[in-house]
N, C-alpha and C positions, 0 to 999 in steps of 0.2 A: 347914604346907606346903599343905594342902588349901585352907585359907581364902584363902592368897594365889593359888592358881590360880582359885579362884572369883571373886575380886575382879578378877583380871585379865581373866577372860572377860567380866564385866559391863562393864568399861572399854573393851573392844575391840568389844562387840558393836554399837554404832551403826555402825561402820565395814562389818560384814558385812551389815546389813540397812539401809543406805541406798541408795535408787534411784540409779542410774547412767544416763549417757547410752545405754549399750547396752542398757538395759531400755526406753527411751522408744519409745512407739508411738502411733499414731493408730487408733483402732476407729471405723469408720464403718458405719452400717447404711443400706443403700441399696435403692431401688425403680427399677429400669431399666424404663421404659414402652415403649423401643424394642425392636424385633424383632432388632436386632443387638447384638452384643458389643462394648463399646467398650474400647480400650486407651488410657489417658491417661498422659501424662507427669506425674510426681508430684516435687515439691521438699519434702524433710523434713530438717531439721537440715543443711542445706548439701550435701546429697547428692541426685542425680538419681536416678529409678527409674522403672519403667513399672508400672502397675497395671491388671488386667483387671476389668471389671466385666460380668457375664454377662447375656445378653439376656433380656428379658420375666420379670424374676424380683424376689423381695424377699429380700434376704440381707445378709450382713455381710462386710467385709473388714478385716484388720488391716495397716496399713502400719508397718513396724519402721523406726526411724530415731532420730535425735538430738534428738526433741522432742515435743511433744504438739500441734502445729499444722504442718499440710502445705499446700502450695499445688498445686491441681490444675490442669493446663492443658487448656482444651477449645477446640474451634473457636469458641466464644463468648467466650473471655476466661480470664483466670486467676482462680480463685476459693480463698478461704482457708477451710480445713475444720479445725476443732478436734476433739480427742479427744471421743468420745461422740456425735458429730453424726449427724442422719438427714438423707439427701439423696435427690433425686429427679432421675433422669436422663430427659429428654426431649428428642427431636431432636439428640442429641449434646451437650445443654448441661445444666449441673448448677446445682440450685436447692436452697439449705439450708433445711430444714423449720423 
């Protein structure tokens, strides 16, 4: 009986440890050179959200969603950012490093 339970546990283990869309995210390290905080519209996994990038600082932000790529909309246009990216914000525009 014990052996059957152990085998069943191993058989279902991949189900419990497989990443899902709920765990998908985009982690971005950023340097905001501007003296103002920016709030940009972000689209990730088909969902729109708004993300705040604090003024005059170097830090990171994690955007939760259904993917590992997001699109950030700035006054300079839309830019695609992948998980683990480093960006620079200057004059309200984003540049991927």
